[in-house]
C-alpha positions as CSV (number, residue, x, y, z in Angstrom):
1,H,-43.7,4.9,-180.0
2,R,-43.7,7.7,-182.7
3,D,-41.0,10.2,-182.3
4,S,-41.6,13.8,-183.4
5,L,-38.3,13.9,-185.4
6,T,-38.6,14.3,-189.1
7,K,-38.2,11.2,-191.3
8,N,-34.5,12.1,-192.4
9,K,-33.6,11.6,-188.7
10,T,-35.8,8.6,-188.0
11,T,-34.9,6.5,-191.1
12,V,-31.9,4.5,-192.2
13,E,-31.4,2.5,-195.5
14,I,-29.4,-0.7,-195.0
15,E,-28.6,-2.7,-198.0
16,G,-31.3,-1.1,-200.1
17,K,-34.1,-1.5,-197.5
18,S,-35.6,1.3,-195.5
19,Y,-35.9,1.0,-191.7
20,A,-37.3,3.2,-189.0
21,K,-34.5,3.9,-186.4
22,A,-35.0,2.5,-183.0
23,I,-33.8,3.6,-179.5
24,F,-33.8,1.7,-176.3
25,L,-35.0,3.3,-173.1
26,I,-33.8,2.2,-169.6
27,G,-35.3,3.6,-166.4
28,I,-32.5,4.2,-163.9
29,E,-34.7,4.2,-160.8
30,N,-35.6,0.5,-160.6
31,P,-33.9,-2.3,-158.7
32,N,-33.2,-4.2,-162.0
33,Y,-31.4,-1.2,-163.6
34,K,-28.0,-2.8,-163.9
35,E,-29.3,-6.2,-165.3
36,N,-31.8,-4.3,-167.7
37,L,-28.9,-2.2,-169.0
38,E,-26.6,-5.2,-169.4
39,F,-29.3,-7.2,-171.3
40,T,-30.3,-4.2,-173.4
41,T,-26.6,-3.3,-174.2
42,K,-26.1,-6.8,-175.7
43,I,-29.2,-6.5,-177.9
44,N,-28.1,-3.0,-178.9
45,N,-24.7,-4.3,-179.8
46,K,-26.0,-7.0,-181.8
47,M,-28.2,-4.6,-183.7
48,N,-25.2,-2.4,-184.4
49,E,-23.4,-5.4,-185.7
50,L,-26.1,-6.8,-188.0
51,Y,-27.9,-3.5,-188.9
52,P,-25.5,-0.6,-188.7
53,N,-27.1,2.6,-187.7
54,L,-30.6,1.1,-187.0
55,S,-30.2,1.7,-183.2
56,K,-29.9,5.3,-182.0
57,G,-28.4,3.8,-178.8
58,I,-29.6,3.4,-175.2
59,Y,-31.2,6.4,-173.4
60,Q,-31.1,6.2,-169.6
61,K,-33.8,8.2,-168.1
62,G,-34.6,9.2,-164.5
63,G,-34.8,12.0,-162.0
64,E,-37.4,14.4,-160.8
65,G,-40.7,14.4,-162.7
66,V,-39.7,11.4,-164.8
67,N,-40.8,7.8,-164.7
68,G,-37.5,6.2,-164.0
69,V,-38.9,2.7,-163.7
70,Y,-41.0,2.0,-167.0
71,N,-42.1,-1.4,-165.5
72,Q,-38.5,-2.5,-165.7
73,D,-38.8,-3.5,-162.1
74,F,-40.9,-6.6,-163.1
75,S,-37.9,-8.5,-164.5
76,K,-34.1,-8.0,-165.1
77,Y,-34.8,-8.7,-168.7
78,T,-37.4,-6.0,-169.3
79,I,-36.7,-3.6,-172.2
80,L,-38.4,-0.7,-173.7
81,L,-37.9,-0.1,-177.3
82,E,-39.1,3.0,-179.3
83,I,-39.3,2.5,-183.1
84,G,-39.5,5.3,-185.8
85,G,-41.3,8.5,-185.9
86,Y,-44.5,10.0,-187.2
87,Q,-43.4,10.1,-190.8
88,N,-42.2,6.5,-191.0
89,T,-44.2,4.0,-192.9
90,P,-45.7,0.8,-191.4
91,I,-43.3,-1.2,-193.6
92,E,-40.3,0.7,-192.2
93,V,-41.4,0.0,-188.7
94,L,-42.1,-3.6,-189.6
95,N,-38.6,-4.1,-191.1
96,S,-37.1,-2.7,-187.8
97,T,-39.4,-4.9,-185.7
98,L,-38.2,-8.0,-187.6
99,A,-34.5,-6.9,-187.3
100,F,-35.0,-6.4,-183.6
101,A,-36.7,-9.8,-183.2
102,E,-33.5,-11.3,-185.0
103,C,-31.2,-9.6,-182.7
104,F,-33.2,-10.3,-179.6
105,M,-33.2,-14.1,-180.5
106,E,-29.5,-14.1,-181.0
107,V,-28.9,-12.7,-177.6
108,I,-31.5,-14.8,-175.6
109,K,-29.9,-18.0,-177.2
110,T,-26.9,-17.1,-175.1
111,Y,-28.8,-17.3,-171.8
112,E,-29.1,-20.6,-170.0
113,S,-32.8,-21.7,-169.6
């Protein structure tokens, strides 16, 4: 997803490296809403811990005229992540994607198989 905000609002520098900011989106109109939110919160918290200010948080969306499901009804572990804006570079988006992957792996290691 490419946000329409300017680069100064969609970019963060962490330890000398430039990242495209990320935001999680949770549809509040699906049967897995609470589980999706719990799972996403754990990932968001890990991102805040390891990469301060990389995540812009969790946006919960629903209501009339809005898709409040976002395919998150398929699983209680389905997430939607939006990274960066139209002015972010592919490298900034890649840096954020790799940071997300690290945080995601840390969280899913805590779940039983």
